[in-house]
C-alpha positions as CSV (number, residue, x, y, z in Angstrom):
1,M,-14.9,-23.9,2.7
2,F,-13.5,-27.3,3.6
3,Q,-16.0,-30.0,4.6
4,K,-13.6,-31.5,7.1
5,L,-13.5,-28.2,9.0
6,T,-17.2,-28.1,9.5
7,G,-18.0,-28.3,13.2
8,T,-14.4,-29.2,14.1
9,T,-12.6,-25.9,13.8
10,S,-11.7,-25.9,17.4
11,Q,-9.8,-29.2,17.0
12,I,-7.4,-27.7,14.4
13,S,-4.1,-26.8,15.9
14,L,-3.1,-23.1,15.5
15,T,0.5,-24.2,15.6
16,A,-0.1,-26.6,12.7
17,L,-1.9,-23.8,10.7
18,R,1.0,-21.5,11.4
19,A,3.6,-24.1,10.2
20,F,1.6,-24.7,7.1
21,E,1.1,-21.0,6.3
22,A,4.9,-20.4,6.7
23,M,5.8,-23.3,4.5
24,A,3.3,-22.3,1.9
25,R,4.5,-18.7,1.9
26,T,8.3,-19.3,2.0
27,G,8.2,-22.3,-0.4
28,S,10.0,-24.9,1.8
29,A,10.0,-26.5,5.2
30,T,13.6,-25.4,5.7
31,A,12.7,-21.7,5.2
32,A,9.6,-22.0,7.4
33,A,11.6,-23.6,10.1
34,A,14.2,-20.7,10.0
35,E,11.4,-18.1,10.2
36,L,9.6,-19.8,13.1
37,H,12.8,-20.8,14.9
38,V,12.0,-24.5,15.0
39,T,13.4,-27.6,13.3
40,H,12.7,-28.7,9.8
41,S,11.2,-31.9,11.2
42,A,8.9,-30.0,13.5
43,I,7.4,-28.1,10.4
44,S,7.0,-31.4,8.5
45,R,5.3,-33.0,11.5
46,Q,2.9,-30.1,12.0
47,V,1.9,-30.0,8.3
48,K,1.4,-33.8,8.2
49,A,-0.8,-33.6,11.3
50,L,-2.8,-30.8,9.7
51,E,-3.4,-32.8,6.5
52,Q,-4.6,-35.7,8.7
53,Q,-6.9,-33.4,10.6
54,L,-8.4,-32.0,7.5
55,G,-8.4,-35.2,5.5
56,L,-6.7,-33.3,2.6
57,R,-3.5,-33.3,0.7
58,L,-2.0,-29.8,1.1
59,F,1.3,-30.4,-0.8
60,E,2.1,-32.6,-3.7
61,G,5.2,-33.5,-5.8
62,P,8.6,-34.8,-4.9
63,R,10.0,-34.0,-1.5
64,H,12.7,-31.6,-2.9
65,A,10.1,-29.7,-5.0
66,L,6.8,-29.7,-3.1
67,R,4.0,-27.5,-4.4
68,L,0.6,-26.6,-3.1
69,T,-2.4,-28.6,-4.1
70,P,-5.4,-26.6,-5.3
71,R,-7.1,-26.9,-1.9
72,G,-3.8,-26.2,-0.2
73,A,-3.4,-23.0,-2.2
74,T,-7.0,-22.0,-1.3
75,L,-6.3,-22.5,2.4
76,A,-3.0,-20.7,2.2
77,G,-4.7,-17.7,0.5
78,E,-7.1,-17.4,3.4
79,L,-4.4,-17.8,6.1
80,Y,-1.9,-15.2,4.7
81,P,-4.1,-12.1,5.5
82,A,-5.3,-13.7,8.7
83,F,-1.8,-14.1,10.1
84,D,-0.9,-10.6,8.8
85,R,-3.8,-9.2,10.8
86,I,-2.6,-11.0,13.9
87,S,0.9,-9.7,13.5
88,A,-0.3,-6.2,12.9
89,A,-2.5,-6.4,16.0
90,V,0.3,-7.5,18.2
91,T,2.6,-4.7,16.9
92,H,-0.1,-2.1,17.5
93,A,-0.7,-3.4,21.0
94,R,3.0,-3.0,21.8
95,G,3.0,0.5,20.5
96,Q,5.9,-0.2,18.1
97,S,5.1,2.5,15.6
98,D,8.7,3.7,15.6
99,E,10.2,0.3,15.3
100,L,10.8,-1.4,11.9
101,S,11.3,-5.1,11.3
102,I,12.8,-5.5,7.9
103,A,13.4,-8.8,6.2
104,V,16.2,-8.7,3.6
105,H,18.2,-11.2,1.6
106,A,21.5,-11.9,3.3
107,S,23.7,-10.7,0.4
108,L,21.9,-7.4,0.2
109,S,22.0,-7.0,3.9
110,V,25.7,-7.9,4.5
111,K,27.2,-6.2,1.5
112,W,25.0,-3.1,1.0
113,L,22.4,-2.3,3.6
114,I,24.3,-2.9,6.9
115,P,27.3,-0.7,5.9
116,R,24.9,2.2,5.3
117,L,22.4,1.6,8.2
118,A,24.4,3.8,10.6
119,R,23.5,6.8,8.4
120,F,19.8,6.0,8.9
121,H,20.2,5.8,12.6
122,E,22.0,9.2,12.6
123,A,19.2,10.8,10.6
124,F,16.4,9.1,12.5
125,P,17.7,8.2,16.0
126,D,14.2,7.5,17.3
127,I,13.4,4.8,14.7
128,H,14.8,1.4,15.6
129,V,15.4,-1.0,12.8
130,H,15.5,-4.8,13.3
131,L,16.9,-6.8,10.5
132,I,15.6,-10.3,9.7
133,E,17.3,-12.7,7.3
134,L,15.0,-13.5,4.4
135,P,15.5,-17.0,3.0
136,P,16.8,-17.0,-0.5
137,H,13.6,-18.0,-2.3
138,A,11.1,-16.4,0.1
139,Q,9.0,-13.5,-1.0
140,S,7.7,-12.4,2.4
141,H,8.4,-12.9,6.1
142,R,5.8,-13.1,8.9
143,G,6.1,-10.2,11.2
144,A,8.3,-8.0,9.0
145,D,7.0,-4.5,8.2
146,M,9.0,-4.5,5.0
147,V,10.8,-7.0,2.7
148,I,13.8,-6.0,0.6
149,R,15.0,-8.4,-2.1
150,L,16.1,-8.7,-5.7
151,M,13.0,-9.0,-7.9
152,D,12.1,-9.7,-11.5
153,A,10.2,-7.1,-13.6
154,A,6.8,-8.6,-12.8
155,A,7.4,-8.6,-9.1
156,L,8.5,-4.9,-9.2
157,R,5.1,-4.0,-10.8
158,Q,3.0,-5.6,-8.1
159,D,0.9,-3.4,-5.8
160,G,2.6,-2.6,-2.6
161,T,6.1,-2.8,-4.1
162,V,8.5,0.2,-4.3
163,A,11.3,0.0,-6.8
164,I,14.5,1.0,-5.0
165,A,17.1,0.5,-7.7
166,P,17.5,-1.1,-11.1
167,N,19.6,-4.2,-11.4
168,A,22.6,-4.8,-13.5
169,I,25.0,-7.8,-13.4
170,G,28.6,-8.3,-14.5
171,P,31.7,-10.4,-13.9
172,V,34.1,-9.3,-11.2
173,V,37.6,-10.5,-10.2
174,S,40.1,-9.5,-7.6
175,A,42.4,-6.6,-8.4
176,R,45.4,-8.9,-7.9
177,L,44.2,-11.6,-10.3
178,A,43.1,-9.0,-12.8
179,G,46.6,-7.5,-13.1
180,T,46.8,-5.2,-16.1
181,D,44.2,-7.1,-18.2
182,G,41.0,-7.8,-16.3
183,R,39.1,-9.2,-19.3
184,A,41.8,-11.8,-20.0
185,A,41.7,-12.7,-16.3
186,I,37.9,-13.2,-16.4
187,A,38.4,-15.7,-19.3
188,R,41.3,-17.4,-17.6
189,V,40.4,-17.8,-13.9
190,P,38.0,-20.4,-12.3
191,R,34.3,-19.4,-12.3
192,M,32.0,-19.3,-9.3
193,V,28.3,-19.1,-8.9
194,A,25.9,-18.6,-6.0
195,R,23.4,-21.5,-5.7
196,T,20.6,-19.0,-5.6
197,Q,21.8,-17.8,-9.1
198,P,23.2,-20.9,-10.8
199,Q,22.8,-19.4,-14.4
200,S,24.5,-16.1,-13.7
201,W,27.3,-16.5,-16.3
202,E,24.8,-17.6,-19.0
203,D,22.5,-14.7,-18.1
204,W,25.2,-12.1,-18.2
205,Q,26.5,-13.3,-21.6
206,S,23.0,-13.2,-23.0
207,L,22.5,-9.6,-21.7
208,S,25.9,-8.3,-22.6
209,G,26.4,-10.0,-25.9
210,V,29.9,-11.0,-24.7
211,S,30.9,-14.5,-25.6
212,L,33.5,-16.1,-23.4
213,P,35.4,-19.3,-24.1
214,P,33.8,-22.3,-22.3
215,P,35.5,-22.9,-18.9
216,D,37.7,-26.0,-18.5
217,R,35.9,-27.0,-15.4
218,P,32.4,-26.5,-13.9
219,A,31.7,-23.4,-11.9
220,R,32.2,-23.7,-8.2
221,A,28.9,-23.3,-6.4
222,L,28.7,-21.3,-3.1
223,A,25.6,-20.8,-0.9
224,H,25.0,-17.1,-1.4
225,M,26.1,-14.2,-3.5
226,H,28.0,-12.6,-0.6
227,F,30.0,-15.8,-0.3
228,S,30.9,-15.6,-4.0
229,L,32.0,-12.0,-3.5
230,D,34.2,-12.9,-0.5
231,A,35.7,-15.7,-2.5
232,V,36.4,-13.3,-5.4
233,M,38.2,-11.0,-2.9
234,A,40.2,-14.0,-1.7
235,D,41.5,-14.7,-5.2
236,W,39.4,-17.9,-5.8
237,G,38.3,-16.7,-9.2
238,A,35.6,-14.7,-10.9
239,A,31.8,-14.4,-10.3
240,V,28.9,-12.7,-12.0
241,L,27.2,-10.5,-9.4
242,P,24.6,-7.7,-9.1
243,W,26.3,-4.3,-9.0
244,I,24.6,-3.4,-5.7
245,V,26.2,-6.4,-3.9
246,C,29.8,-5.5,-4.9
247,I,29.7,-1.7,-5.4
248,D,31.6,-1.1,-2.1
249,A,34.3,-3.6,-2.9
250,L,34.7,-1.9,-6.3
251,A,35.0,1.5,-4.7
252,E,37.6,0.2,-2.3
253,G,39.7,-1.2,-5.2
254,K,39.5,-4.8,-3.9
255,I,37.9,-6.0,-7.1
256,V,37.4,-4.9,-10.7
257,A,34.6,-5.2,-13.2
258,P,36.4,-5.2,-16.6
259,Y,33.2,-5.3,-18.6
260,G,31.1,-3.1,-16.3
261,F,27.5,-4.2,-15.6
262,S,24.7,-5.1,-18.0
263,P,21.1,-4.0,-17.0
264,D,18.4,-6.6,-16.7
265,E,14.7,-6.0,-16.3
266,G,14.7,-6.6,-12.6
267,G,15.8,-4.6,-9.6
268,V,15.9,-4.2,-5.9
269,G,12.4,-3.9,-4.6
270,L,10.8,-3.1,-1.2
271,T,7.4,-4.6,-0.3
272,V,5.4,-3.0,2.5
273,S,3.5,-5.6,4.5
274,R,0.7,-3.3,5.6
275,S,-1.6,-1.2,3.5
276,E,-1.1,1.8,5.7
277,T,2.4,3.2,6.2
278,G,3.4,5.2,9.2
279,R,6.2,7.8,9.7
280,A,8.9,5.1,10.3
281,Q,8.1,3.3,7.1
282,K,7.9,6.4,5.0
283,S,11.1,7.7,6.4
284,F,13.0,4.5,5.7
285,I,11.6,4.2,2.1
286,Q,12.7,7.8,1.3
287,W,16.1,7.2,2.9
288,I,16.9,3.8,1.2
289,K,15.9,5.2,-2.3
290,A,18.3,8.1,-1.8
291,Q,21.1,5.6,-0.8
292,A,20.5,3.5,-3.9
293,T,20.5,6.5,-6.3
294,A,23.6,8.0,-4.7
295,T,25.8,5.6,-6.6
296,E,25.9,5.5,-10.4
297,I,25.9,2.0,-11.9
298,P,29.1,1.3,-13.9
299,L,27.4,0.0,-17.0
300,L,28.9,-2.2,-19.7
301,R,32.0,-0.9,-21.2
302,P,32.5,-1.4,-25.0
């Protein structure tokens, strides 16, 4: 495939290949470093060393927005299934058929999945679930049996993906700041956004048809959606969030959603890493779909 590899495959570092594969799959050296439990600089060094060994450029573009070169994409495409097979072989050798490693975005994990996970353990005490934090922009995680994340419509239609719940977004504010007129509060209080969803206010206004007066200051950016929700509950202001992230806080009366939530075309999806699913995977998929459908989405109120 690559001329530089001919006759010299044994000289290529497996560690470097693993670092490159993780960076290509997750989209950044930072996310790859978190997955492999090494430093950002270690990933960068390994990828540079691999490029030197191959005599190829694997990434191009500015440092903050690197993208795979055509040859880098070809190499990554060959490495993805290879490392999947290695991971599956190790899992099979350990006899971990009743253990599940699930990679999930932090906001979904903290605000929705973890509060419900005790119910799964009660129903299936012999299945052990291990949660792994999925970096914000990553679509997969090496070694995870499943990945759960918010997806757009195209991702939900991909083979191997199970749609768990539709998505809907809306502005929320603390019950104290809302007072007797939540909609007036939404227009009045400071706005917040998660850095992973910087256009959330614009997206919601487009979906809902609601036009709010422009804010008198830029929205305050926080790292994650669950940080935004915590800030809302602490009376910092309002944020546009997916219903599934804040449904428990709504039920507990800590926050209000004066406009309800507007559906978009995406949803919460679950991707199975292996083509064959065992009892543990099937049990978890059935359970999580039931959990998601147990709560009715409070849709946009006129």
